[in-house]
N, C-alpha and C positions, 0 to 999 in steps of 0.2 A: 717234245720227249715222246715217243707215238708211247703213250698209253700199252702197262706192262699185259694186258688184257687183249688188246687188239693184236699183241705179237702172242700172246699166249696163243686167241681165237687162229691166227693167222697160218701159224705154226702144222709144218708139215713133218712127217717121218721121215727118216736118216733110211734110206735105202742102199744100206752097199756102204760104201768110202765116199759119199756125194754129200756129210754138213756139210761143207763154204754152198756148195749148192742148196738141200735142207732149207737154214736157217736165210739163202738168201730168199726164195719161194717164200718164206716167213714173215719175211721182209715186209717185202715186194703185193703179200695178199696174197698169189700165183699159186695154181694148183700145177702146171706142167710139167713135165722130166725134162731134167738137163741137166744137159752131162755135168760131171764131177772137174774146177779147173784143172790144169795142171799146176805146179812149181808155180813156175816163171812166168806164169797168165798172173802174177801179182804184183809185177813189180816191169819197172818199164823203164826206158835209157832217158835221160837228162829232156825234156821238155819235149816228150812220145807221152801217151795215154798205154793206160795198162789195155792187153785184153781186154781182165777181168771186167774193164771197167767198162768200154762198146759194150762184152754182152749180156751188165745186167743192164743197160741202157737198153742196150738192140731189143733185151724179152718185157723191160719196165716198157717198152710205147707199144708192141703189142699188145698187152693188156690199154691200151691209151692211160699211161699216167705218165706223165715228162719225171725220171731223175734224173739228178747230177747225181755221178758217182767216184770214187774215188778211193781209189788203192796202193797199199804206200808196205814198207816194211813198219816199225818199232824201234825207238830205241831202247838197248837197254836199261830198265830200274826209270824209264817213265810213268808216269801212272795213265790208265789211259781214262777217258773222258768224254761222254757222248752231250755231244751242243743241242739246242736248242733246236728245234724241225726236223733231225733224224734218226736218220737208223744205224748202230754202228756192231759190221761182221765182225769180234773179231779167233786168227788162226790159229790158233794155242799146241803151244809146242806142248807143254802143262797145264791142266788144271784139276777137276772133280768134274772126275771122273760118274760116279756115282754119292751118290747124297753118301759123307762123309768121305768118299774117296782118290783122294790124288794118281793122278800118275799124267801118264803118255800116248796114252795108243799106241801100245805098240813103237814110236818115233823113240831114236833115241844118235842127237847130232854125230854124232861116229864111223855113224853103221849107213853108209851114204839109201843102200836095200829097201831099208824103214824106210829111205821121201817119200816113195808115193804109200805105206801104207800106213804112217800113224796119222798124228797130231788130228782136230778136231772145231769144229767151225763153230760159236753160239753165234745168235742175240745177242749181246751186252746189251740189256733197256735201260742201264739205271747202275752208276754207285751210290753208295750210298754208307760214306765213313772209308775205310775200304773195301767190305765186300757188294757181291756187283749180286748186282739180280740178274739175272740169264735166263735167255729162251731158248733148249737145247733143242734138235733135235733128235737126242735119242732118253729123249723126260716128256710126259706129259706133264705141262704147266709149268707155272713161271715159280724159277728157282731160286732158293737166295743164299749167293756158294761165303762161306765164312774172309773167304779168302777169297781174292785174282784169284787169277791164270799167271800164269807167262806167255804173252799178247805176239806171236813175233813176224804177219803185217795183218791189218784191222785192216775191211772198207767200208767208208763213210758215204752214205747215201739219201741227200734230200731232195726232196721238191726241184727239181725245175722251173715250173709253174710263176705262178707270179700274179 
């Protein structure tokens, strides 16, 4: 696992609706503009790479970093775990909007117009019991969420250098 201090130091503040971008930039330690991904950038047809993964890997290469990225849907009810030597970006439908405040950032599953305006992405730096250790583009420092969020998709980023 990447240290939470390193992730917090690399945090990029969210500018508008680009929380996934900000979380990815923090994970890569990059500080350049990067447009928010479209909803379907997180998934792909079987046997094909997700468009977001190609973008993440290309961005990392521009900074001299070689990574392997894998994005996909999260099966509801499965607990997220951060594997060794990876950074996990969780794209959430529900989670901690601010300390002690849980919500959906305006997203609602039955209102398609909210699909592009709601939800939120964070760097999931670790899991401690049922609590999450998070670097959130909307808040400075490392947060400890007493309960996990509901992730719809995740992007796992690992070093590809051996």
